[in-house]
N, C-alpha and C positions, 0 to 999 in steps of 0.2 A: 188069637195069637198073640203071645208072651214070649217078651226080651228080655236079657239080664243087664242093662247097662251098667259097667262098670264104671266108676268115680274117686278121685280122690276126695279127701272131707271135707277139705278146707271151704269158707263160703264163695268162694270164688270158683273154684273147680265145682261145686253144687251146682251154681247158678247158671255154668255152663252147663252141666250136664241137666239141668233142667230144662233148657232150651234145648238144645237136640231132643229130647223125650218130647217135645211141645213139637218141634218141627216135624219128627216121625209120625206122630198123632195127628198132625194135621194132615197132612197126604195118604195114611192107609187110616181110615177110617175101623176102629173097636180095636187096633193095635191097642196091647198093655204095654206100661213100661215099667221092668222093676227095677232102680237104682239101687246098687250094690257100691256100701263104703270100704276103700281097700284104703290101708296107709301104706307110705314109701317110703325108702331111706331116706331119703331128704323131710321129709317131715317127720321120722324118728328119732334124727341126728340134727337138731335146730342148730346147736351150737357148734357144728363143724362147718369153716369152708364148705362150698361147694366146688373148688377144686381139689379139696382132699378125697373126694370120693370117686375120681378120677376122669370128671369135668363131662362124662357125658350120660344118657339115663336115670340121673338122679330122682326123676318124677315119677318113670314110665313103668321100670320094670317088675315091679309086686303087677302093676298092671298087666304087663306085657304074659308073666307069668301065668296068673287069672286066665286068661285067654287061651292061651295053648295048655290048660289043665281042664278047661271047659267048664267053670267057675263059671263066667260072664260070657254073651256075647257079642258085644262091644263096648270095646274103652275110648274112652273123651280123653281129651290130652287138650291143651297148650300145646300149638303146632309149635312154637318156637321152641320147648324142649324135648322133644320128637329127638334122637337119634338117626343121623341122614340114611345111615344103615340098618335094616327091619332083622327082625331073629327068622329066621328060615320058620314056613308056616303062616304068615302074618300078610295081610293087606292092608292098604291106608287109604282112606280116603278123605275130603277135605270138605268142611261145613258148608252151607253153601253161601254164607256172606263174610265179609271180612270187619271187624271194628277198624277204627283209627289206628295204625301202625307206630304211631308214632310217640317216644316219651316226652313224659312230665314228670313238672317238680313239684315237691310240696316241700315249702320251706319256711320258718319260724319268721313268724310277720311279714308273710307272704312275697318277699320280695324275690326276684329273679337273681338268675346265680351269676350274673353281670352287675349284680348291688350289691351282692353277698361282700362282706371286709375280709380283705388278705385271711389268710389261715382259718377260713368258714371250714368244719366239716363237713362234707357231707357221706353219706352213707349208700354204700352199696359194694356190693359183690360180683358185677358184674364185669368182667373185663373188656368187653367190648367196649360199654358206657365208659368207664372210668378212662380206657387210652383214648376214647375220643372227647371228652371233656374237657380230660387234663393238658392235652394238647389246644383245646379251645381256651381255657382259663386255668393256666397254670399257677393262677395265685391260691387256686383253692389245693385241701387235703383233701384225701377220701381215706375210708373206712370200712371194712368189712361190715355189712348187716343182714340178717337172718329173720325170719318169720314173714307171715302172710303178710296181704295190703295193709290191712288194718293192725297189725302189730308196729310196725315199718311209720307209719302215719303219727301213733302214741309217741313213738320214740324219739321221732322229731315234737312233737308235744311236751314230750315230759324233758326235752331239753340235752339228750342224749347224742343229738346231732344237729346242726344245721340248718339238714335239708335231705334230702334223699331221693333218685330216679326211679319213677312207676311206668311201666308200662297204661299209656291215655286206655286201653281197652280194657284191662283190668280194672279200673276207677270207674270207667262208664258203665261196665255190667256188674258193679257195686254201688252204683249209681251217689258216686262220689266225687265226680269232676270236682264239683264244687270245693273241693279241697284243694286242687291245683293252684301253683301260683303259674305257672307258663306249658304252654306247649313247646317243646323243642323243637325247630325249624329243620328240615330234613338235610339241611347244610351246616348243622352243627353237629347231630347225632343222625345216622343211619338206623333203623330197627336191627333185630336179630332176625333173621331169616323166618318168615311163617308167620311174626309178629303180627297178633291181632287175630288169626285164623283159626280154627279149630282142626284136630288133625281126631280122624274116625277110623278107629284102627280094628280087625278082626280076625278073626282063621279064616285060611285062603282056602280051607276043604270049603267051609259053611258059606253052599251057593245060594240058601237063600238072604244072607246079608248083603250084595250086590243087587240083588232088585229091590230091597227093600230102602236101600240109600239112593239108587238110580235117581228119584225125583228131586233130591234134594242137591243135586250134580248141580256144579258151577264151573263149565270147562277153562272159561279165564282166569278164574281166581285157580284153579288149578293149576293153569299153564304158568302164571305169573311166581308162585310159591316154589315149584317146581326148578324154578330158574334160579330161584334162592339158594333153594337148598342145594342143587348141584354146583353154586361157585364156592359154599361152604363145603362139601364132598371132595373137592376137584383138590384144596389146599388139605384135605385129612384132617380137618376138623371141627369139633363137637363144642361143647358150652369154654371150654376154657379160651377158646380161640377167639380174639376181638376183634369178628367180623359183622360187621354191618352193611344188608342187604335189601334191596326194593328195587320188584319189578313192577310193570305196569306195562298201560300201552294206551296210544294215542296214535291221533290222526294227522298226518302232514302231506301234504299237498296230494289230497287222495290216497297216499298210502297209509296204510295198518301199520303202525311199528309196536316191534315190544321191545321195552327199552329198563336196563338195567341197570343200576349203578351201585356200586360197592367202597367198601372203605375199609382199611385194615390198618389197624395201629398198636405198637409199642407201647405197655401196660403202663411206663412213667410215661407217656406223653412226648415224649420225645418226636419221635417220629410219626405221621400219617399220612398214609398213600390212599388214594382216592383213583375209580376207576369206573367207564361205564362203556355197555357195549348194546346194540339194538342191531335190530333183523325186521326187518320188512316180512311182513306175509298175506297172503293171502284169505278167503272166508272170514269167518266171524273169528277165530280164533287159529292159532297155530299148533302144532303137536308138541306135547309135551317131550317129548325125544328131543323137537329141536330147541327147544324152553332149557334143555340140559345141555345142549350144543352152547348156547348162551352163556349159561353158567359157567361151565369151562371157560370160555373167551375169557369172559369177565375176571376170572380170576388168574387166568394168562398173562393177563396184560398189568396186575395188583404183581406177579411174580418178574414182569421184566421190569418194573420200578426198582426191585430190590423187595419185595415182598418173599423171598424164600427165606432171606434173616430175619425177617420181622415172624415168621411160621416157625423161623429154629428155637429164635429167642424165646415167644412166646411159651415153647414148648417144655425148654429147660431151667426156665427162673424158678427157684421157688415162691409158696404163695407170702413166705414173708417178707421176702425182698420186692414182692410187687404191692406187697401195701403201704400204704401212708401218703 
């Protein structure tokens, strides 16, 4: 049996695709996996800011089109890049493991952000990172940066920027964690919904794919990212919305608790709202439906604090004003 696995052609995307291929071949003896490289709009237009694309699906639309046209059987995404609403006819599964979801810094001289001189320029195209970091480090300046992980690290080394912010998961998969100056604590920056996890997308009509993916199923992880993505969806957001979200499970006094932390800020860092929602559940995992309810609840808590204004401002402020 052979399946066609679609992926972007960046080194990180290929590394992730090879990982998925190894997972599949480990649980299905004799399975052949062919990797098919597909170039997305985000890969073609590297000089444009992500916001100029409309903010959603920049790195996934071409892969989804290849699925719908039957040119590939399965697409691998960084889950944080996937819009919360999928095209009709496609279904989504989550990879079995999640890498460390936190953000990390790469800086000149390997200095921590708090040790950088006032006016230091941090390259980041993420409204989420900028909003949270500007709030914590108002003395720093932020500028747009594009390119893959290696390119961004190279721009810092060349002196174009004093530092940049990258997902620790991507650095780890590329064996570049040694480049990181620090890992940012969650009380400073919450990650993007789904960060560190892989999304496995396929045609809903393909009845074979769920059977192939079932041995990779991690229900607890699927529930956590469902809660995170539900908070984003409840706020009507995509990549342009400065929302951080992270869910996890803990046990308190013998009770299983699903906990979701969220943060929403203004692009200039002047306001940052934080909220936390939790629920008890019985058994090994709660249902994804209950997890999505928790995400909606967390979004409501932000809105009660004035998050409605935060969302409206983020949607109407031009990127040219958001820079700097």
